PQR file of N, CA, C, O and H, with PARSE charges and radii, in Angstrom:
ATOM      1  N   UNK A   1       0.967  -1.115   0.110 -0.4000 1.5000
ATOM      2  CA  UNK A   1       0.077  -0.040   0.033 -0.0000 2.0000
ATOM      3  C   UNK A   1       0.611   1.440  -0.150  0.5500 1.7000
ATOM      4  O   UNK A   1       1.196   1.757   0.886 -0.5500 1.4000
ATOM      5  N   UNK A   2       0.622   2.109  -0.757 -0.4000 1.5000
ATOM      6  CA  UNK A   2       1.289   3.397  -0.733 -0.0000 2.0000
ATOM      7  C   UNK A   2       0.925   4.180   0.759  0.5500 1.7000
ATOM      8  O   UNK A   2      -0.093   4.288   1.443 -0.5500 1.4000
ATOM      9  H   UNK A   2       0.147   1.852  -1.599  0.4000 1.0000
ATOM     10  N   UNK A   3       2.534   4.724   0.880 -0.4000 1.5000
ATOM     11  CA  UNK A   3       2.370   5.667   2.098 -0.0000 2.0000
ATOM     12  C   UNK A   3       1.583   7.026   1.758  0.5500 1.7000
ATOM     13  O   UNK A   3       1.516   7.490   0.620 -0.5500 1.4000
ATOM     14  H   UNK A   3       3.361   4.636   0.325  0.4000 1.0000
ATOM     15  N   UNK A   4       1.054   7.547   2.786 -0.4000 1.5000
ATOM     16  CA  UNK A   4       0.563   8.798   2.776 -0.0000 2.0000
ATOM     17  C   UNK A   4       1.014   9.775   1.946  0.5500 1.7000
ATOM     18  O   UNK A   4       0.212  10.582   1.477 -0.5500 1.4000
ATOM     19  H   UNK A   4       1.108   7.170   3.710  0.4000 1.0000
ATOM     20  N   UNK A   5       2.137   9.826   1.699 -0.4000 1.5000
ATOM     21  CA  UNK A   5       2.713  11.055   0.848 -0.0000 2.0000
ATOM     22  C   UNK A   5       2.871  10.427  -0.626  0.5500 1.7000
ATOM     23  O   UNK A   5       3.109  11.297  -1.465 -0.5500 1.4000
ATOM     24  H   UNK A   5       2.789   9.171   2.079  0.4000 1.0000
ATOM     25  N   UNK A   6       2.797   9.155  -1.121 -0.4000 1.5000
ATOM     26  CA  UNK A   6       2.757   8.818  -2.401 -0.0000 2.0000
ATOM     27  C   UNK A   6       1.509   8.345  -2.716  0.5500 1.7000
ATOM     28  O   UNK A   6       1.274   7.141  -2.613 -0.5500 1.4000
ATOM     29  H   UNK A   6       2.604   8.449  -0.440  0.4000 1.0000
ATOM     30  N   UNK A   7       0.658   9.139  -3.094 -0.4000 1.5000
ATOM     31  CA  UNK A   7      -0.747   8.415  -3.498 -0.0000 2.0000
ATOM     32  C   UNK A   7      -1.109   8.057  -4.949  0.5500 1.7000
ATOM     33  O   UNK A   7      -2.273   8.001  -5.345 -0.5500 1.4000
ATOM     34  H   UNK A   7       0.849  10.117  -3.178  0.4000 1.0000
ATOM     35  N   UNK A   8      -0.014   7.816  -5.723 -0.4000 1.5000
ATOM     36  CA  UNK A   8       0.038   7.642  -7.185 -0.0000 2.0000
ATOM     37  C   UNK A   8       0.996   6.468  -7.412  0.5500 1.7000
ATOM     38  O   UNK A   8       1.748   6.109  -6.507 -0.5500 1.4000
ATOM     39  H   UNK A   8       0.931   7.862  -5.401  0.4000 1.0000
ATOM     40  N   UNK A   9       0.978   5.836  -8.667 -0.4000 1.5000
ATOM     41  CA  UNK A   9       1.760   4.648  -8.976 -0.0000 2.0000
ATOM     42  C   UNK A   9       3.142   5.237  -9.417  0.5500 1.7000
ATOM     43  O   UNK A   9       3.284   6.458  -9.486 -0.5500 1.4000
ATOM     44  H   UNK A   9       0.366   6.128  -9.402  0.4000 1.0000
ATOM     45  N   UNK A  10       4.121   4.408  -9.703 -0.4000 1.5000
ATOM     46  CA  UNK A  10       5.605   4.995 -10.199 -0.0000 2.0000
ATOM     47  C   UNK A  10       5.412   5.812 -11.335  0.5500 1.7000
ATOM     48  O   UNK A  10       4.359   5.725 -11.966 -0.5500 1.4000
ATOM     49  H   UNK A  10       4.006   3.416  -9.647  0.4000 1.0000
ATOM     50  N   UNK A  11       6.290   6.582 -11.664 -0.4000 1.5000
ATOM     51  CA  UNK A  11       6.324   7.380 -12.725 -0.0000 2.0000
ATOM     52  C   UNK A  11       7.540   7.032 -13.695  0.5500 1.7000
ATOM     53  O   UNK A  11       8.460   6.276 -13.383 -0.5500 1.4000
ATOM     54  H   UNK A  11       7.146   6.652 -11.151  0.4000 1.0000
ATOM     55  N   UNK A  12       7.402   7.734 -14.994 -0.4000 1.5000
ATOM     56  CA  UNK A  12       8.451   7.090 -15.840 -0.0000 2.0000
ATOM     57  C   UNK A  12       9.667   8.205 -15.536  0.5500 1.7000
ATOM     58  O   UNK A  12      10.746   8.131 -16.123 -0.5500 1.4000
ATOM     59  H   UNK A  12       6.654   8.347 -15.247  0.4000 1.0000
ATOM     60  N   UNK A  13       9.377   9.218 -14.576 -0.4000 1.5000
ATOM     61  CA  UNK A  13      10.570  10.274 -14.318 -0.0000 2.0000
ATOM     62  C   UNK A  13      11.592   9.567 -13.601  0.5500 1.7000
ATOM     63  O   UNK A  13      12.721  10.046 -13.712 -0.5500 1.4000
ATOM     64  H   UNK A  13       8.500   9.278 -14.099  0.4000 1.0000
ATOM     65  N   UNK A  14      11.458   8.477 -12.849 -0.4000 1.5000
ATOM     66  CA  UNK A  14      12.662   8.258 -12.444 -0.0000 2.0000
ATOM     67  C   UNK A  14      12.666   6.421 -12.271  0.5500 1.7000
ATOM     68  O   UNK A  14      11.690   5.672 -12.286 -0.5500 1.4000
ATOM     69  H   UNK A  14      10.541   8.088 -12.759  0.4000 1.0000
ATOM     70  N   UNK A  15      13.937   6.120 -12.131 -0.4000 1.5000
ATOM     71  CA  UNK A  15      14.138   4.589 -12.254 -0.0000 2.0000
ATOM     72  C   UNK A  15      13.151   3.895 -10.996  0.5500 1.7000
ATOM     73  O   UNK A  15      12.694   4.489 -10.019 -0.5500 1.4000
ATOM     74  H   UNK A  15      14.730   6.729 -12.119  0.4000 1.0000
ATOM     75  N   UNK A  16      13.019   2.733 -11.290 -0.4000 1.5000
ATOM     76  CA  UNK A  16      12.337   1.802 -10.223 -0.0000 2.0000
ATOM     77  C   UNK A  16      12.930   0.683 -10.031  0.5500 1.7000
ATOM     78  O   UNK A  16      12.307  -0.289 -10.458 -0.5500 1.4000
ATOM     79  H   UNK A  16      13.390   2.251 -12.083  0.4000 1.0000
ATOM     80  N   UNK A  17      14.074   0.442  -9.460 -0.4000 1.5000
ATOM     81  CA  UNK A  17      14.259  -0.815  -9.123 -0.0000 2.0000
ATOM     82  C   UNK A  17      13.646  -1.972  -8.385  0.5500 1.7000
ATOM     83  O   UNK A  17      12.730  -1.609  -7.647 -0.5500 1.4000
ATOM     84  H   UNK A  17      14.580   1.231  -9.113  0.4000 1.0000
ATOM     85  N   UNK A  18      13.846  -3.020  -8.378 -0.4000 1.5000
ATOM     86  CA  UNK A  18      12.845  -4.193  -7.723 -0.0000 2.0000
ATOM     87  C   UNK A  18      12.401  -3.756  -6.373  0.5500 1.7000
ATOM     88  O   UNK A  18      13.155  -3.354  -5.487 -0.5500 1.4000
ATOM     89  H   UNK A  18      14.590  -3.315  -8.978  0.4000 1.0000
ATOM     90  N   UNK A  19      11.141  -3.868  -6.298 -0.4000 1.5000
ATOM     91  CA  UNK A  19      10.495  -3.636  -4.863 -0.0000 2.0000
ATOM     92  C   UNK A  19      11.374  -4.361  -3.683  0.5500 1.7000
ATOM     93  O   UNK A  19      11.972  -5.437  -3.691 -0.5500 1.4000
ATOM     94  H   UNK A  19      10.529  -4.195  -7.017  0.4000 1.0000
ATOM     95  N   UNK A  20      11.231  -3.399  -2.702 -0.4000 1.5000
ATOM     96  CA  UNK A  20      11.973  -3.810  -1.317 -0.0000 2.0000
ATOM     97  C   UNK A  20      13.469  -3.490  -1.305  0.5500 1.7000
ATOM     98  O   UNK A  20      14.031  -3.462  -0.210 -0.5500 1.4000
ATOM     99  H   UNK A  20      10.745  -2.524  -2.695  0.4000 1.0000
ATOM    100  N   UNK A  21      14.245  -3.220  -2.543 -0.4000 1.5000
ATOM    101  CA  UNK A  21      15.466  -3.079  -2.360 -0.0000 2.0000
ATOM    102  C   UNK A  21      15.776  -1.795  -1.964  0.5500 1.7000
ATOM    103  O   UNK A  21      16.564  -1.720  -1.021 -0.5500 1.4000
ATOM    104  H   UNK A  21      13.788  -3.242  -3.432  0.4000 1.0000
ATOM    105  N   UNK A  22      15.240  -0.453  -2.581 -0.4000 1.5000
ATOM    106  CA  UNK A  22      15.372   0.881  -2.283 -0.0000 2.0000
ATOM    107  C   UNK A  22      14.176   1.465  -1.676  0.5500 1.7000
ATOM    108  O   UNK A  22      13.154   0.783  -1.605 -0.5500 1.4000
ATOM    109  H   UNK A  22      14.600  -0.514  -3.347  0.4000 1.0000
ATOM    110  N   UNK A  23      14.207   2.685  -1.224 -0.4000 1.5000
ATOM    111  CA  UNK A  23      12.982   3.455  -0.982 -0.0000 2.0000
ATOM    112  C   UNK A  23      12.927   4.657  -1.817  0.5500 1.7000
ATOM    113  O   UNK A  23      13.875   5.418  -2.012 -0.5500 1.4000
ATOM    114  H   UNK A  23      15.038   3.240  -1.282  0.4000 1.0000
ATOM    115  N   UNK A  24      11.668   4.778  -2.326 -0.4000 1.5000
ATOM    116  CA  UNK A  24      11.347   5.913  -3.135 -0.0000 2.0000
ATOM    117  C   UNK A  24      11.887   7.113  -2.282  0.5500 1.7000
ATOM    118  O   UNK A  24      12.052   7.051  -1.064 -0.5500 1.4000
ATOM    119  H   UNK A  24      10.898   4.160  -2.168  0.4000 1.0000
ATOM    120  N   UNK A  25      12.125   8.137  -3.009 -0.4000 1.5000
ATOM    121  CA  UNK A  25      12.601   9.536  -2.197 -0.0000 2.0000
ATOM    122  C   UNK A  25      11.102  10.125  -2.016  0.5500 1.7000
ATOM    123  O   UNK A  25      10.205   9.876  -2.821 -0.5500 1.4000
ATOM    124  H   UNK A  25      11.990   8.187  -3.998  0.4000 1.0000
ATOM    125  N   UNK A  26      10.930  10.945  -0.848 -0.4000 1.5000
ATOM    126  CA  UNK A  26       9.797  11.636  -0.313 -0.0000 2.0000
ATOM    127  C   UNK A  26       9.746  12.919  -0.977  0.5500 1.7000
ATOM    128  O   UNK A  26       9.690  13.954  -0.313 -0.5500 1.4000
ATOM    129  H   UNK A  26      11.659  11.147  -0.194  0.4000 1.0000
ATOM    130  N   UNK A  27       9.761  12.928  -2.339 -0.4000 1.5000
ATOM    131  CA  UNK A  27       9.298  14.157  -3.053 -0.0000 2.0000
ATOM    132  C   UNK A  27       8.115  14.108  -3.865  0.5500 1.7000
ATOM    133  O   UNK A  27       7.477  13.081  -4.093 -0.5500 1.4000
ATOM    134  H   UNK A  27       9.807  12.088  -2.879  0.4000 1.0000
ATOM    135  N   UNK A  28       7.857  15.209  -4.275 -0.4000 1.5000
ATOM    136  CA  UNK A  28       6.415  15.577  -5.089 -0.0000 2.0000
ATOM    137  C   UNK A  28       6.684  15.296  -6.399  0.5500 1.7000
ATOM    138  O   UNK A  28       7.718  15.806  -6.832 -0.5500 1.4000
ATOM    139  H   UNK A  28       8.376  16.044  -4.089  0.4000 1.0000
ATOM    140  N   UNK A  29       5.969  14.551  -7.232 -0.4000 1.5000
ATOM    141  CA  UNK A  29       6.083  14.429  -8.511 -0.0000 2.0000
ATOM    142  C   UNK A  29       4.987  15.301  -9.341  0.5500 1.7000
ATOM    143  O   UNK A  29       3.773  15.165  -9.185 -0.5500 1.4000
ATOM    144  H   UNK A  29       5.129  14.137  -6.879  0.4000 1.0000
ATOM    145  N   UNK A  30       5.543  16.139 -10.171 -0.4000 1.5000
ATOM    146  CA  UNK A  30       4.609  17.144 -10.707 -0.0000 2.0000
ATOM    147  C   UNK A  30       4.544  16.597 -12.569  0.5500 1.7000
ATOM    148  O   UNK A  30       5.559  16.410 -13.240 -0.5500 1.4000
ATOM    149  H   UNK A  30       6.529  16.248 -10.298  0.4000 1.0000
ATOM    150  N   UNK A  31       3.230  16.445 -13.044 -0.4000 1.5000
ATOM    151  CA  UNK A  31       2.887  15.868 -14.104 -0.0000 2.0000
ATOM    152  C   UNK A  31       2.585  17.053 -14.824  0.5500 1.7000
ATOM    153  O   UNK A  31       1.455  17.488 -14.602 -0.5500 1.4000
ATOM    154  H   UNK A  31       2.405  16.597 -12.499  0.4000 1.0000
ATOM    155  N   UNK A  32       3.355  17.765 -15.709 -0.4000 1.5000
ATOM    156  CA  UNK A  32       2.844  18.936 -16.516 -0.0000 2.0000
ATOM    157  C   UNK A  32       3.509  18.945 -17.885  0.5500 1.7000
ATOM    158  O   UNK A  32       4.629  18.463 -18.058 -0.5500 1.4000
ATOM    159  H   UNK A  32       4.273  17.412 -15.890  0.4000 1.0000
ATOM    160  N   UNK A  33       2.822  19.482 -18.808 -0.4000 1.5000
ATOM    161  CA  UNK A  33       2.741  19.996 -19.935 -0.0000 2.0000
ATOM    162  C   UNK A  33       2.596  21.183 -20.650  0.5500 1.7000
ATOM    163  O   UNK A  33       2.217  22.118 -19.945 -0.5500 1.4000
ATOM    164  H   UNK A  33       1.912  19.873 -18.667  0.4000 1.0000
ATOM    165  N   UNK A  34       2.820  21.507 -22.118 -0.4000 1.5000
ATOM    166  CA  UNK A  34       2.686  22.937 -22.506 -0.0000 2.0000
ATOM    167  C   UNK A  34       1.893  22.672 -23.840  0.5500 1.7000
ATOM    168  O   UNK A  34       1.873  21.592 -24.432 -0.5500 1.4000
ATOM    169  H   UNK A  34       3.127  20.747 -22.691  0.4000 1.0000
ATOM    170  N   UNK A  35       1.317  23.692 -24.179 -0.4000 1.5000
ATOM    171  CA  UNK A  35       0.536  23.651 -25.603 -0.0000 2.0000
ATOM    172  C   UNK A  35       1.372  24.845 -26.283  0.5500 1.7000
ATOM    173  O   UNK A  35       1.646  25.802 -25.560 -0.5500 1.4000
ATOM    174  H   UNK A  35       1.333  24.569 -23.699  0.4000 1.0000
ATOM    175  N   UNK A  36       1.688  24.853 -27.281 -0.4000 1.5000
ATOM    176  CA  UNK A  36       2.460  25.645 -28.214 -0.0000 2.0000
ATOM    177  C   UNK A  36       1.495  26.170 -29.514  0.5500 1.7000
ATOM    178  O   UNK A  36       1.004  25.279 -30.205 -0.5500 1.4000
ATOM    179  H   UNK A  36       1.465  24.075 -27.869  0.4000 1.0000
ATOM    180  N   UNK A  37       1.274  27.248 -29.786 -0.4000 1.5000
ATOM    181  CA  UNK A  37       0.622  27.808 -30.894 -0.0000 2.0000
ATOM    182  C   UNK A  37       1.572  28.402 -31.856  0.5500 1.7000
ATOM    183  O   UNK A  37       2.388  29.303 -31.659 -0.5500 1.4000
ATOM    184  H   UNK A  37       1.673  27.972 -29.224  0.4000 1.0000
ATOM    185  N   UNK A  38       1.300  27.689 -33.010 -0.4000 1.5000
ATOM    186  CA  UNK A  38       2.286  28.469 -34.065 -0.0000 2.0000
ATOM    187  C   UNK A  38       1.505  28.882 -35.351  0.5500 1.7000
ATOM    188  O   UNK A  38       0.954  28.102 -36.127 -0.5500 1.4000
ATOM    189  H   UNK A  38       0.637  26.958 -33.171  0.4000 1.0000
ATOM    190  N   UNK A  39       1.559  30.420 -35.456 -0.4000 1.5000
ATOM    191  CA  UNK A  39       0.652  31.275 -35.947 -0.0000 2.0000
ATOM    192  C   UNK A  39       0.671  30.556 -37.596  0.5500 1.7000
ATOM    193  O   UNK A  39      -0.317  30.274 -38.275 -0.5500 1.4000
ATOM    194  H   UNK A  39       2.007  31.053 -34.825  0.4000 1.0000
ATOM    195  N   UNK A  40       2.063  30.388 -37.939 -0.4000 1.5000
ATOM    196  CA  UNK A  40       2.506  30.096 -39.418 -0.0000 2.0000
ATOM    197  C   UNK A  40       1.634  28.936 -39.800  0.5500 1.7000
ATOM    198  O   UNK A  40       1.090  28.906 -40.904 -0.5500 1.4000
ATOM    199  H   UNK A  40       2.865  30.617 -37.387  0.4000 1.0000
ATOM    200  N   UNK A  41       1.467  27.837 -38.781 -0.4000 1.5000
ATOM    201  CA  UNK A  41       1.043  26.556 -39.163 -0.0000 2.0000
ATOM    202  C   UNK A  41      -0.708  26.950 -38.996  0.5500 1.7000
ATOM    203  O   UNK A  41      -1.381  26.436 -39.890 -0.5500 1.4000
ATOM    204  H   UNK A  41       1.909  27.862 -37.884  0.4000 1.0000
ATOM    205  N   UNK A  42      -1.212  27.480 -38.348 -0.4000 1.5000
ATOM    206  CA  UNK A  42      -2.644  27.738 -38.600 -0.0000 2.0000
ATOM    207  C   UNK A  42      -2.625  28.607 -39.613  0.5500 1.7000
ATOM    208  O   UNK A  42      -3.710  28.349 -40.133 -0.5500 1.4000
ATOM    209  H   UNK A  42      -0.665  27.897 -37.622  0.4000 1.0000
ATOM    210  N   UNK A  43      -2.186  29.394 -40.209 -0.4000 1.5000
ATOM    211  CA  UNK A  43      -2.101  30.240 -41.419 -0.0000 2.0000
ATOM    212  C   UNK A  43      -2.117  28.963 -42.567  0.5500 1.7000
ATOM    213  O   UNK A  43      -3.045  28.796 -43.358 -0.5500 1.4000
ATOM    214  H   UNK A  43      -1.305  29.604 -39.786  0.4000 1.0000
ATOM    215  N   UNK A  44      -1.217  28.327 -42.511 -0.4000 1.5000
ATOM    216  CA  UNK A  44      -1.061  27.132 -43.792 -0.0000 2.0000
ATOM    217  C   UNK A  44      -2.325  26.358 -43.836  0.5500 1.7000
ATOM    218  O   UNK A  44      -2.976  26.166 -44.862 -0.5500 1.4000
ATOM    219  H   UNK A  44      -0.463  28.463 -41.869  0.4000 1.0000
ATOM    220  N   UNK A  45      -2.661  25.878 -42.518 -0.4000 1.5000
ATOM    221  CA  UNK A  45      -3.740  25.152 -42.537 -0.0000 2.0000
ATOM    222  C   UNK A  45      -4.905  25.953 -43.127  0.5500 1.7000
ATOM    223  O   UNK A  45      -5.553  25.540 -44.088 -0.5500 1.4000
ATOM    224  H   UNK A  45      -2.132  26.033 -41.684  0.4000 1.0000
ATOM    225  N   UNK A  46      -5.138  27.086 -42.527 -0.4000 1.5000
ATOM    226  CA  UNK A  46      -6.302  27.812 -43.173 -0.0000 2.0000
ATOM    227  C   UNK A  46      -6.413  27.922 -44.629  0.5500 1.7000
ATOM    228  O   UNK A  46      -7.425  27.757 -45.310 -0.5500 1.4000
ATOM    229  H   UNK A  46      -4.612  27.422 -41.746  0.4000 1.0000
ATOM    230  N   UNK A  47      -4.981  28.287 -45.087 -0.4000 1.5000
ATOM    231  CA  UNK A  47      -5.040  28.433 -46.661 -0.0000 2.0000
ATOM    232  C   UNK A  47      -5.024  27.280 -47.543  0.5500 1.7000
ATOM    233  O   UNK A  47      -4.807  27.463 -48.741 -0.5500 1.4000
ATOM    234  H   UNK A  47      -4.159  28.421 -44.533  0.4000 1.0000
ATOM    235  N   UNK A  48      -5.261  25.938 -47.020 -0.4000 1.5000
ATOM    236  CA  UNK A  48      -5.312  24.931 -47.642 -0.0000 2.0000
ATOM    237  C   UNK A  48      -6.967  24.495 -48.047  0.5500 1.7000
ATOM    238  O   UNK A  48      -7.323  23.636 -48.855 -0.5500 1.4000
ATOM    239  H   UNK A  48      -5.437  25.789 -46.047  0.4000 1.0000
ATOM    240  N   UNK A  49      -7.822  25.389 -47.203 -0.4000 1.5000
ATOM    241  CA  UNK A  49      -9.111  25.029 -47.377 -0.0000 2.0000
ATOM    242  C   UNK A  49      -9.496  23.446 -47.069  0.5500 1.7000
ATOM    243  O   UNK A  49     -10.557  22.954 -47.453 -0.5500 1.4000
ATOM    244  H   UNK A  49      -7.534  26.087 -46.547  0.4000 1.0000
ATOM    245  N   UNK A  50      -8.674  22.847 -46.459 -0.4000 1.5000
ATOM    246  CA  UNK A  50      -9.037  21.530 -46.155 -0.0000 2.0000
ATOM    247  C   UNK A  50      -9.402  20.925 -44.733  0.5500 1.7000
ATOM    248  O   UNK A  50      -9.723  19.767 -44.464 -0.5500 1.4000
ATOM    249  H   UNK A  50      -7.812  23.246 -46.147  0.4000 1.0000
ATOM    250  N   UNK A  51      -9.280  21.911 -43.982 -0.4000 1.5000
ATOM    251  CA  UNK A  51      -9.658  21.680 -42.507 -0.0000 2.0000
ATOM    252  C   UNK A  51     -10.935  22.499 -42.174  0.5500 1.7000
ATOM    253  O   UNK A  51     -11.008  23.713 -42.360 -0.5500 1.4000
ATOM    254  H   UNK A  51      -9.019  22.852 -44.200  0.4000 1.0000
ATOM    255  N   UNK A  52     -11.930  21.737 -41.668 -0.4000 1.5000
ATOM    256  CA  UNK A  52     -13.292  22.213 -41.322 -0.0000 2.0000
ATOM    257  C   UNK A  52     -13.438  22.086 -39.846  0.5500 1.7000
ATOM    258  O   UNK A  52     -14.006  21.083 -39.413 -0.5500 1.4000
ATOM    259  H   UNK A  52     -11.870  20.750 -41.517  0.4000 1.0000
ATOM    260  N   UNK A  53     -12.933  23.099 -38.926 -0.4000 1.5000
ATOM    261  CA  UNK A  53     -13.082  22.830 -37.423 -0.0000 2.0000
ATOM    262  C   UNK A  53     -14.512  22.295 -36.848  0.5500 1.7000
ATOM    263  O   UNK A  53     -14.610  21.760 -35.743 -0.5500 1.4000
ATOM    264  H   UNK A  53     -12.471  23.913 -39.278  0.4000 1.0000
ATOM    265  N   UNK A  54     -15.391  22.464 -37.558 -0.4000 1.5000
ATOM    266  CA  UNK A  54     -16.660  21.951 -37.051 -0.0000 2.0000
ATOM    267  C   UNK A  54     -16.752  20.436 -37.219  0.5500 1.7000
ATOM    268  O   UNK A  54     -17.663  19.811 -36.678 -0.5500 1.4000
ATOM    269  H   UNK A  54     -15.312  22.898 -38.456  0.4000 1.0000
ATOM    270  N   UNK A  55     -15.857  19.864 -37.934 -0.4000 1.5000
ATOM    271  CA  UNK A  55     -15.760  18.406 -37.869 -0.0000 2.0000
ATOM    272  C   UNK A  55     -15.155  17.729 -37.093  0.5500 1.7000
ATOM    273  O   UNK A  55     -15.177  16.498 -37.096 -0.5500 1.4000
ATOM    274  H   UNK A  55     -15.117  20.372 -38.374  0.4000 1.0000
ATOM    275  N   UNK A  56     -14.387  18.587 -36.147 -0.4000 1.5000
ATOM    276  CA  UNK A  56     -13.545  17.874 -34.976 -0.0000 2.0000
ATOM    277  C   UNK A  56     -14.517  18.245 -33.771  0.5500 1.7000
ATOM    278  O   UNK A  56     -14.821  19.418 -33.556 -0.5500 1.4000
ATOM    279  H   UNK A  56     -14.369  19.586 -36.145  0.4000 1.0000
ATOM    280  N   UNK A  57     -15.021  17.126 -32.948 -0.4000 1.5000
ATOM    281  CA  UNK A  57     -15.432  17.380 -31.839 -0.0000 2.0000
ATOM    282  C   UNK A  57     -15.319  18.378 -30.895  0.5500 1.7000
ATOM    283  O   UNK A  57     -16.092  19.153 -30.332 -0.5500 1.4000
ATOM    284  H   UNK A  57     -14.774  16.173 -33.123  0.4000 1.0000
ATOM    285  N   UNK A  58     -14.010  18.115 -30.879 -0.4000 1.5000
ATOM    286  CA  UNK A  58     -13.506  19.180 -29.597 -0.0000 2.0000
ATOM    287  C   UNK A  58     -13.669  20.598 -29.742  0.5500 1.7000
ATOM    288  O   UNK A  58     -13.536  21.393 -28.813 -0.5500 1.4000
ATOM    289  H   UNK A  58     -13.382  17.486 -31.336  0.4000 1.0000
ATOM    290  N   UNK A  59     -14.019  20.963 -31.164 -0.4000 1.5000
ATOM    291  CA  UNK A  59     -14.269  22.165 -31.510 -0.0000 2.0000
ATOM    292  C   UNK A  59     -15.967  22.396 -31.793  0.5500 1.7000
ATOM    293  O   UNK A  59     -16.582  23.439 -31.570 -0.5500 1.4000
ATOM    294  H   UNK A  59     -14.128  20.316 -31.919  0.4000 1.0000
ATOM    295  N   UNK A  60     -16.386  21.443 -32.205 -0.4000 1.5000
ATOM    296  CA  UNK A  60     -17.878  21.479 -32.521 -0.0000 2.0000
ATOM    297  C   UNK A  60     -18.595  21.483 -31.182  0.5500 1.7000
ATOM    298  O   UNK A  60     -19.575  22.227 -31.145 -0.5500 1.4000
ATOM    299  H   UNK A  60     -15.886  20.596 -32.386  0.4000 1.0000
ATOM    300  N   UNK A  61     -18.340  20.877 -30.186 -0.4000 1.5000
ATOM    301  CA  UNK A  61     -19.147  21.010 -29.162 -0.0000 2.0000
ATOM    302  C   UNK A  61     -18.649  21.754 -27.738  0.5500 1.7000
ATOM    303  O   UNK A  61     -19.092  21.538 -26.610 -0.5500 1.4000
ATOM    304  H   UNK A  61     -17.543  20.273 -30.216  0.4000 1.0000
ATOM    305  N   UNK A  62     -17.472  22.805 -28.180 -0.4000 1.5000
ATOM    306  CA  UNK A  62     -17.173  23.370 -26.833 -0.0000 2.0000
ATOM    307  C   UNK A  62     -17.862  24.527 -26.587  0.5500 1.7000
ATOM    308  O   UNK A  62     -18.413  25.137 -27.503 -0.5500 1.4000
ATOM    309  H   UNK A  62     -17.113  22.981 -29.097  0.4000 1.0000
ATOM    310  N   UNK A  63     -17.886  24.830 -25.648 -0.4000 1.5000
ATOM    311  CA  UNK A  63     -18.936  26.229 -25.253 -0.0000 2.0000
ATOM    312  C   UNK A  63     -18.693  27.497 -25.598  0.5500 1.7000
ATOM    313  O   UNK A  63     -17.561  27.497 -26.082 -0.5500 1.4000
ATOM    314  H   UNK A  63     -17.439  24.335 -24.903  0.4000 1.0000
ATOM    315  N   UNK A  64     -19.143  28.598 -25.614 -0.4000 1.5000
ATOM    316  CA  UNK A  64     -18.816  29.963 -26.059 -0.0000 2.0000
ATOM    317  C   UNK A  64     -17.765  30.315 -24.997  0.5500 1.7000
ATOM    318  O   UNK A  64     -16.940  31.107 -25.453 -0.5500 1.4000
ATOM    319  H   UNK A  64     -20.062  28.599 -25.221  0.4000 1.0000
ATOM    320  N   UNK A  65     -17.552  29.982 -23.767 -0.4000 1.5000
ATOM    321  CA  UNK A  65     -16.605  30.362 -22.896 -0.0000 2.0000
ATOM    322  C   UNK A  65     -15.073  29.730 -23.306  0.5500 1.7000
ATOM    323  O   UNK A  65     -13.999  30.331 -23.304 -0.5500 1.4000
ATOM    324  H   UNK A  65     -18.222  29.339 -23.397  0.4000 1.0000
ATOM    325  N   UNK A  66     -15.354  28.271 -23.667 -0.4000 1.5000
ATOM    326  CA  UNK A  66     -13.862  27.679 -23.955 -0.0000 2.0000
ATOM    327  C   UNK A  66     -13.437  28.234 -25.132  0.5500 1.7000
ATOM    328  O   UNK A  66     -12.283  28.637 -25.276 -0.5500 1.4000
ATOM    329  H   UNK A  66     -16.227  27.783 -23.669  0.4000 1.0000
ATOM    330  N   UNK A  67     -14.698  28.318 -26.420 -0.4000 1.5000
ATOM    331  CA  UNK A  67     -13.816  28.961 -27.386 -0.0000 2.0000
ATOM    332  C   UNK A  67     -13.168  30.323 -27.331  0.5500 1.7000
ATOM    333  O   UNK A  67     -12.278  30.656 -28.114 -0.5500 1.4000
ATOM    334  H   UNK A  67     -15.636  27.991 -26.303  0.4000 1.0000
ATOM    335  N   UNK A  68     -13.751  31.263 -26.175 -0.4000 1.5000
ATOM    336  CA  UNK A  68     -13.033  32.521 -26.171 -0.0000 2.0000
ATOM    337  C   UNK A  68     -11.626  32.155 -25.553  0.5500 1.7000
ATOM    338  O   UNK A  68     -10.645  32.805 -25.912 -0.5500 1.4000
ATOM    339  H   UNK A  68     -14.474  30.993 -25.539  0.4000 1.0000
ATOM    340  N   UNK A  69     -11.508  31.192 -24.687 -0.4000 1.5000
ATOM    341  CA  UNK A  69     -10.026  30.817 -23.946 -0.0000 2.0000
ATOM    342  C   UNK A  69      -9.325  30.549 -25.300  0.5500 1.7000
ATOM    343  O   UNK A  69      -8.140  30.216 -25.327 -0.5500 1.4000
ATOM    344  H   UNK A  69     -12.306  30.664 -24.395  0.4000 1.0000
TER
END
């Protein structure tokens, strides 16, 4: 059973030796990522006329608030 400070399964961020051989450090694991917008890529896709955002469920069903963000 996980100790109180470790509420998640092992991560890919550090090595995981055989159980019982070492102790995991008592450190926080933060899962983070970033999204990058590239204006030139958006302009290219728009210029081809082959992409209709309304056919993408994430665009089609988003709320006005989500669209504004």
